[in-house]
N, C-alpha and C positions, 0 to 999 in steps of 0.2 A: 429160661424157659417155663412154659406154663403145663400144666396137664389137663389135657385133651378132654378124660375121665371127669372132670369137674365143672364142663360148661353145662349149663341147662338149658335144656330145649325140649319141645313139646312134639306131639305127634300130629297126623292130621286130624284125630279126634281131641286133639287139644288134652292129652295125658302125656304126664312127663315122662320123658326117656332119659335113662340115668343108663349113661355112655360106658361108666365102669363094669357094665352088666358084659360087655363085648372086650373086656382085658380078654390077651391070650386069642384073640380073633382079629385076622385083616379086616379094615372097614374102610369101605370105598364109598366116597360119598360125592354126591352127584349133585346137582343144580337141575332140575327138571323144569320144563313145560310141556303143556297139552297142545300148543298152536305152532310148533315148531317144524322146519325142515328136520331135525335130530330126532323129532319125537318117536319115530319108529326103532330107535334104541331102546326103546322100555322092554322091547322083545329079547335082545340079546343080554341088557342087564338082568331081565329075569331068568333066563337061561343061564349065564355067570352065576349068580346066587345059587338056582338049585344042582347046580355043577361044583360048586365050592363050598357049599353051605355047612360043613364042618367046621370048617375053618374060615369062612366069610361073612360078613353082613353088610349089607348093602343099604344105604342109607340113603333115599331122594328127600330133595328139599326142592320144594315149587317155589319157582321166582318170578316175577310178572314185570323183571329189570328189562329184558332184551327186546324189544319188539312188542311187548305186551302182549307175550305169548301164553301170557298164567292168566287169564282176568277172571276164572272163573273161583266158586265157592270151595273151601275143604269139601263139602260134600258131592259138588260137580267134579275134583278134580281126585276124590276116591271112586266115583261111580265110572269116569273115563278109563283111570288105571286099569280098573278091575274087567269093566265090559270089552275093551278094545285091545289090550294084552296080556290080561291074568296075571296080574302084578301083586306078588305074595312078599316084596322083602318094604322093610321099615321106610315109611313116608312122613317128613316132618310136617308140622304147619307151614304154612308160605311164609318164607322169609326175605328179607335184602342180603346178596349176596358180596352187595360193593355199596362205596358212597356212607353219609353220615349217617346213615339208621343200618348199615352193616351190621347183622348178627354174630355176636362172639364167637361161635363157630367156625365163620368165614372166616373176622379176623385172626384165628389160629390159625385157623388153615393155610392163610396169605400172607403173614408176618413172621418172617425169622426171626425175630426178636423173642416170637412165643411158642415156633415150632422147632424152634432147633436146626431145620433144614434148608429152606431156602423161601425166599417173598416171591410172591407172585399177584397176578390181579387176574379177576374174573372175566374173561373175554365174552364170553355166551353161552347160552343154555348148554348141559350136559357136557360141561367140563369137568373133570372126573379127579378127586385128591384120595391118593391110598395111605393108608396108615397102618404100619405094624401091630403085630399083635402086642408089643411093648409099648405102643401110645406113640411112636415116632413117628412122623412124617414123612414118605419113601419119595414119592413124586408126584408131579398133576399131570393131567394129560388134556390137552385141547379136545373141544367136541370132535373133530374129525377122527378123533382115535375112538374105536370102536371098543366095547367094550371086551369083548373075547378076544380082542388085539395079543400080541405073545409080550406086549410091552409091560401090558397087567398081570397079563396069567404066568408068566416067567416066575414073578414073586408067589405065585398059590401055592405051586407042585412043591 
């Protein structure tokens, strides 16, 4: 098993994110896209974040690998999220969540030998991965699972 807190990733503003700052909090990782049928989930993600921000951080990772539904620049993505959904949770740089250029974060999230829980593959935009305050993968949820679903919130209460 590998320590998720040692993985390097940059923010949408190209600043290094230190995942170890979020030890002792749940982290919900979501691969996001601006032109997807699930894009309206940004609203529920923001609501989830505002409801549980004492013990939850949400990290959205823009990805253009599914139907080319995130074609914009970092500036386009940031403006879209703020103007349309008032997003205040953390957003990373645009990354690949599958394939030969898969970002190490998503390699950890999808590989049981690294996360110690289970292997998966990212099927579409807005797939969610919940990590415990101890840095262990709890579970993953397909795009159709809404952010405020009890499948997710039962862990946060």
